[in-house]
C-alpha positions in Angstrom: 32.9 -21.6 -0.4 34.8 -23.7 1.9 36.6 -23.7 5.5 38.7 -21.1 5.6 42.8 -21.8 6.0 44.4 -20.0 9.1 46.1 -17.7 6.3 43.1 -16.4 5.1 41.8 -15.8 8.9 44.4 -13.1 9.2 43.4 -10.6 7.1 39.4 -10.3 8.6 40.8 -10.8 12.0 43.4 -7.5 11.3 40.1 -5.8 10.0 37.9 -6.8 13.1 40.8 -5.8 14.8 40.4 -2.2 13.5 37.2 -2.1 13.8 36.9 -3.1 16.7 38.9 0.4 17.9 36.5 2.4 16.5 32.8 2.2 17.8 31.2 4.5 15.2 32.6 2.7 12.5 31.7 -0.8 13.9 28.2 0.7 14.5 27.8 2.2 10.8 29.2 -1.2 9.4 26.7 -2.8 11.5 23.9 -0.8 10.5 25.0 -1.4 6.4 24.9 -5.1 7.2 21.2 -4.8 8.9 20.2 -2.9 5.8 21.2 -5.0 3.4 20.0 -8.1 5.2 16.4 -6.9 4.5 17.0 -5.3 1.2 18.0 -8.3 -0.3 18.3 -11.5 2.3 20.1 -12.3 5.3 24.2 -13.1 5.1 25.6 -16.8 4.4 28.4 -16.5 6.2 30.3 -14.4 9.3 31.5 -11.0 8.8 33.7 -8.6 10.3 31.6 -7.9 13.8 31.0 -11.3 14.1 34.8 -12.0 14.9 35.8 -9.1 16.3 35.2 -10.1 20.2 37.6 -13.3 19.4 40.8 -13.0 20.7 42.4 -16.1 19.0 40.8 -16.6 15.7 41.0 -20.4 14.3 38.7 -22.9 12.4 37.1 -24.2 15.5 36.1 -20.8 16.9 34.6 -20.0 13.3 32.7 -23.5 13.3 30.9 -22.5 16.4 30.3 -18.9 16.2 28.9 -20.0 12.4 26.9 -22.5 13.9 25.2 -20.2 16.6 24.4 -17.5 14.1 23.0 -20.1 11.7 24.9 -19.0 8.8 25.4 -21.6 6.1 28.8 -21.1 5.8 31.9 -21.5 8.3 34.3 -18.6 6.7 34.3 -14.4 7.2 33.6 -11.6 4.7 33.4 -8.3 4.7 30.6 -7.9 3.0 28.5 -11.4 3.2 26.3 -12.0 0.4 23.1 -13.1 0.9 21.8 -16.3 1.1 19.2 -17.7 -0.8 16.8 -20.9 -0.6 17.8 -22.1 -4.2 21.8 -21.3 -3.3 21.4 -23.6 0.1 19.4 -26.8 -1.9 21.5 -26.3 -4.9 25.0 -26.8 -2.4 22.7 -29.6 -0.5 22.1 -31.5 -3.6 26.2 -30.6 -5.4 28.7 -30.2 -2.7 31.1 -31.5 -5.2 29.9 -29.3 -7.7 27.0 -29.0 -10.6 27.3 -32.5 -13.3 27.1 -30.9 -16.8 24.3 -32.8 -17.2 22.0 -31.3 -14.2 19.4 -28.8 -14.7 19.3 -26.5 -11.9 15.5 -25.0 -12.3 14.3 -28.6 -12.7 16.1 -29.9 -9.5 14.6 -26.5 -7.8 11.2 -27.1 -9.4 10.9 -30.4 -8.3 12.1 -29.7 -4.4 9.4 -26.9 -4.5 6.9 -29.4 -5.9 7.7 -32.3 -3.0 7.5 -29.8 -0.2 11.3 -30.2 0.4 12.0 -26.4 -0.2 9.3 -23.9 1.3 9.4 -20.5 -0.2 7.3 -19.0 2.6 9.5 -15.6 4.3 10.6 -16.2 7.8 11.2 -13.7 10.6 14.5 -12.9 9.8 13.8 -12.9 5.9 14.2 -10.0 3.2 12.6 -8.7 0.2 13.9 -11.1 -2.1 12.3 -13.7 -0.3 9.3 -12.0 0.0 9.4 -11.6 -4.1 9.8 -15.2 -4.9 7.7 -16.4 -2.5 4.7 -14.1 -4.4 5.7 -16.3 -7.3 4.6 -19.6 -5.7 1.0 -20.3 -6.7 2.3 -20.0 -10.4 4.3 -23.2 -9.9 1.6 -24.8 -7.3 -1.4 -23.0 -7.9 -3.1 -25.6 -5.5 -1.7 -23.0 -2.5 -3.7 -19.9 -4.0 -6.8 -19.1 -2.7 -8.4 -19.2 -6.1 -7.6 -23.1 -6.3 -11.6 -23.8 -6.3 -12.1 -20.9 -9.0 -10.3 -22.3 -11.4 -9.4 -25.3 -13.4 -6.4 -25.3 -15.0 -4.9 -27.1 -18.6 -1.8 -28.6 -18.8 -0.8 -26.1 -21.2 -1.5 -23.2 -18.9 0.1 -24.9 -16.1 3.5 -25.4 -18.5 2.8 -21.2 -19.2 2.6 -20.6 -15.8 6.0 -23.0 -15.1 7.5 -21.1 -17.5 6.7 -17.5 -15.8 7.5 -18.9 -12.6 11.5 -19.7 -14.2 11.8 -16.3 -15.8 10.8 -14.3 -12.9 12.7 -15.7 -10.4 15.9 -14.8 -12.8 14.8 -11.7 -12.7 14.2 -11.1 -9.1 17.2 -12.8 -8.5 19.1 -10.8 -11.3 18.2 -7.4 -9.1 19.9 -8.6 -6.3 23.0 -10.5 -8.3 25.5 -8.2 -6.5 24.4 -9.3 -2.9 23.9 -13.4 -3.5 26.7 -15.9 -3.4 28.1 -16.8 -7.1 1.1 -7.7 -15.9 0.1 -8.5 -18.2 -2.8 -7.0 -19.5 -5.1 -9.4 -21.5 -7.2 -7.8 -24.1 -10.7 -8.0 -22.4 -14.0 -7.9 -23.5 -16.8 -6.2 -21.8 -19.4 -7.7 -19.3 -21.8 -9.1 -21.4 -25.5 -8.6 -21.3 -28.2 -10.7 -19.7 -29.5 -11.9 -22.8 -26.1 -12.8 -25.0 -23.8 -15.8 -25.1 -21.2 -15.7 -21.7 -17.6 -16.1 -22.1 -14.9 -15.3 -19.4 -13.5 -12.2 -18.9 -10.0 -11.9 -18.0 -8.5 -8.3 -17.6 -5.2 -9.9 -16.1 -3.8 -13.3 -16.0 -5.9 -15.5 -13.2 -3.6 -15.8 -10.7 -4.1 -13.7 -7.9 -2.2 -14.9 -5.3 0.6 -14.2 -6.6 -0.7 -10.2 -7.2 -1.5 -10.1 -3.7 2.1 -11.5 -2.3 3.6 -9.0 -4.4 2.0 -6.2 -2.9 3.0 -7.3 0.7 6.5 -7.8 -0.8 6.5 -4.3 -1.9 4.5 -3.3 1.7 7.3 -5.3 3.2 10.4 -2.8 1.5 8.4 0.2 2.2 7.9 -0.4 5.7 11.5 -1.5 6.1 12.7 1.7 4.3 11.0 4.0 6.1 12.0 2.5 9.9 15.6 2.7 8.5 16.0 5.8 6.9 12.9 7.5 7.3 9.7 8.9 5.3 11.7 11.7 4.9 14.4 10.7 3.2 12.6 8.0 1.1 10.6 11.4 -0.2 14.2 13.0 -1.2 15.5 9.7 -3.0 14.6 8.7 -6.5 15.0 5.2 -7.9 17.4 5.0 -11.1 16.7 3.4 -14.7 19.1 3.3 -17.5 18.9 6.9 -19.0 19.2 8.4 -15.3 16.7 8.8 -12.1 13.3 8.4 -12.2 10.8 11.6 -11.7 8.8 10.1 -8.7 10.1 10.0 -5.5 11.1 6.4 -4.2 9.0 6.5 -1.4 6.0 7.2 -4.2 7.0 4.6 -6.4 6.9 2.3 -3.7 3.5 2.6 -2.0 2.1 3.1 -6.2 3.6 -0.4 -6.7 2.1 -2.0 -3.3 -1.5 -0.1 -4.1 -0.7 -1.2 -8.1 -0.2 -5.1 -7.2 -3.3 -4.8 -4.7 -5.7 -3.1 -7.2 -4.7 -6.3 -9.5 -5.2 -8.6 -6.9 -8.7 -7.5 -6.5 -9.3 -7.4 -10.4 -8.3 -10.6 -10.8 -10.5 -12.4 -7.9 -13.6 -10.6 -9.6 -12.4 -12.2 -13.0 -12.7 -15.7 -11.7 -15.3 -15.1 -9.2 -13.4 -15.2 -5.8 -13.9 -13.1 -2.8 -10.7 -11.0 -1.3 -9.5 -11.8 1.8 -7.0 -9.1 3.7 -5.2 -10.0 6.8 -6.4 -8.2 9.9 -3.0 -6.0 9.8 -3.5 -5.2 6.2 -4.4 -1.7 5.6 -5.5 -1.4 2.3 -7.6 1.1 0.6 -9.6 -1.1 -1.8 -11.6 1.8 -3.7 -8.4 3.6 -4.2 -6.1 0.6 -5.1 -8.8 -0.7 -7.8 -9.1 2.2 -9.2 -5.5 2.6 -9.8 -5.4 -0.9 -11.4 -7.8 -0.4 -13.9 -6.6 3.0 -15.0 -3.0 1.6 -15.5 -4.4 -1.9 -17.5 -6.4 1.2 -19.8 -2.7 2.9 -20.6 -0.7 -0.1 -19.6 1.0 -0.2 -23.5 2.5 3.1 -22.9 3.8 2.7 -19.8 7.9 3.0 -20.4 8.6 0.3 -17.8 6.9 -2.3 -19.9 8.9 -0.7 -23.1 12.0 -1.4 -21.1 14.6 -4.6 -22.3 14.2 -7.2 -19.5 16.5 -10.2 -21.2 18.8 -10.8 -18.3 21.8 -13.0 -17.0 22.0 -14.5 -13.4 25.0 -16.7 -12.4 23.8 -19.6 -10.1 27.1 -22.2 -9.7 30.9 -21.8 -10.4 32.5 -25.3 -10.9 36.5 -24.4 -10.3 37.2 -27.3 -11.1 35.5 -28.2 -14.5 36.0 -24.3 -15.4 32.2 -23.5 -16.3 29.5 -20.9 -14.8 26.5 -22.2 -14.5 23.7 -19.1 -15.8 20.2 -18.4 -15.7 19.0 -16.3 -18.4 15.9 -14.8 -19.7 15.9 -14.6 -23.6 12.9 -11.8 -24.7 9.3 -12.2 -24.8 7.3 -14.1 -27.3 2.9 -14.4 -27.4 1.3 -17.3 -26.5 -2.1 -18.2 -26.6 -4.6 -18.6 -23.7 -8.0 -20.3 -24.3 -10.4 -20.3 -21.5 -14.1 -21.6 -20.6 -16.4 -22.5 -17.9 -16.1 -25.6 -16.4 -19.4 -24.9 -14.0 -22.0 -22.2 -15.6 -21.8 -19.1 -13.9 -24.8 -17.3 -12.5 -25.8 -13.7 -13.9 -28.2 -10.8 -13.2 -29.0 -7.1 -14.6 -27.0 -5.0 -13.6 -29.0 -2.6 -12.8 -32.4 -2.7 -11.1 -33.9 -5.9 -9.1 -33.8 -9.4 -10.4 -32.4 -12.5 -8.9 -29.1 -14.3 -9.7 -30.0 -17.0 -12.6 -27.4 -19.3 -14.2 -26.5 -19.2 -17.4 -27.7 -21.8 -19.7 -25.2 -24.4 -21.2 -25.8 -23.8 -25.0 -24.8 -19.8 -24.1 -21.7 -20.7 -22.5 -18.8 -19.6 -25.0 -14.6 -19.7 -25.1 -12.6 -16.9 -25.0 -9.2 -16.6 -26.3 -6.3 -14.3 -25.4 -3.2 -13.7 -26.6 -0.2 -13.3 -23.6 3.1 -12.4 -23.6 5.6 -14.6 -21.5 9.2 -15.2 -21.1 11.7 -17.1 -22.6 13.8 -19.0 -19.6 16.8 -21.1 -20.1 20.0 -22.8 -18.3 23.1 -22.5 -19.8 26.7 -23.6 -18.5 29.1 -20.5 -20.3 33.2 -21.7 -20.3 35.4 -20.1 -17.7 34.4 -18.2 -14.9 32.2 -15.3 -16.5 29.3 -13.2 -16.3 27.3 -11.4 -19.1 26.3 -8.3 -18.6 22.7 -7.1 -19.7 24.1 -5.2 -22.6 26.6 -8.3 -23.4 23.3 -10.8 -23.3 21.2 -8.6 -25.2 23.6 -8.0 -27.9 24.3 -11.9 -28.7 20.0 -12.7 -28.7 19.8 -9.7 -31.3 22.4 -11.2 -33.1 21.3 -14.8 -33.0 17.9 -14.5 -33.2 16.1 -17.6 -32.0 16.7 -19.6 -28.8 18.9 -22.3 -29.9 21.0 -20.3 -31.7 21.5 -18.0 -28.4 22.5 -21.2 -26.7 24.9 -22.3 -28.9 26.9 -19.3 -29.1 26.6 -19.1 -25.0 28.7 -22.6 -25.2 30.9 -21.9 -27.1 
């Protein structure tokens, strides 16, 4: 993006003039822009609808209009790409292009930790912003309601950082066409009163992530219901690699919402934290809890978890140097999660009368889990090229290791 010249403005001006002559077409165009602004994120430049009433289109007029519309770029597009907080940050930090030795993910993480970048969605935010906001406490666990219930080791914080990087990449890849350039732990049953006590984690201890993800799905379901109607959603189906999904889009969105509400309650229960829902959040807690428990019992049979999620998404293009900066997820590996009680919990008999009693320190034991984690990487590709999923997956299968994959991609 840069300032357009007068010749570049001639085409959008001519198209805007055609739009202004057909009010039905103009209305459809506006509805489409509004739809994608919520489905993905607000536009980062002007659209044809924005300029259709300007008689004399020039650079000054475009600048004034861009300022009034509060878009990031003083240019015009037929289908304006969506903005993102990481994209705006990188443009601010590197207006002349990204230096070869800069790691963009590190820059994003640093600004999130300092508070310079705030992931909280705004009134005009789209689904992408809600999705990324759900990931915030993976990077900043102190912002989660569970902060007083968990004492996280350095290793686990590093694991959460890796999860943040990979999940941001996957969320962005889902929206790539619109953007500019649970894991189940194998858990032991609840311990009886008189035996050794160890932490029981049925999911990773990140309740705020689950809650915010549920709210992101609720946002999307509510938006689509208002935009195209519940009846239409009941007749639409999502897509997978080999065709349409069997369940309707509406049913799947509501199920995903309720699943993550349930995972939130399970995660909170595991660490002894009270759940909290906002006053306007109508959550059927018993139903959501049952859905999550049932899913965890058969999670390894879920075909969606067997899908290959190795993806590549472009972040910046440096025309001068002729390179494209890309974020990648290269596969899934198992890592060890060690847990123990810092403060002894209190327990009582599950049935019958009895008081809560703290567990004696000699009865406290640690618990160890193996959890799958995504492998994230950032690399520069020569030229203005983008890898689709199939191309990246073929390279990963051939080169095997992270180092070999990155060496191949740099060639």
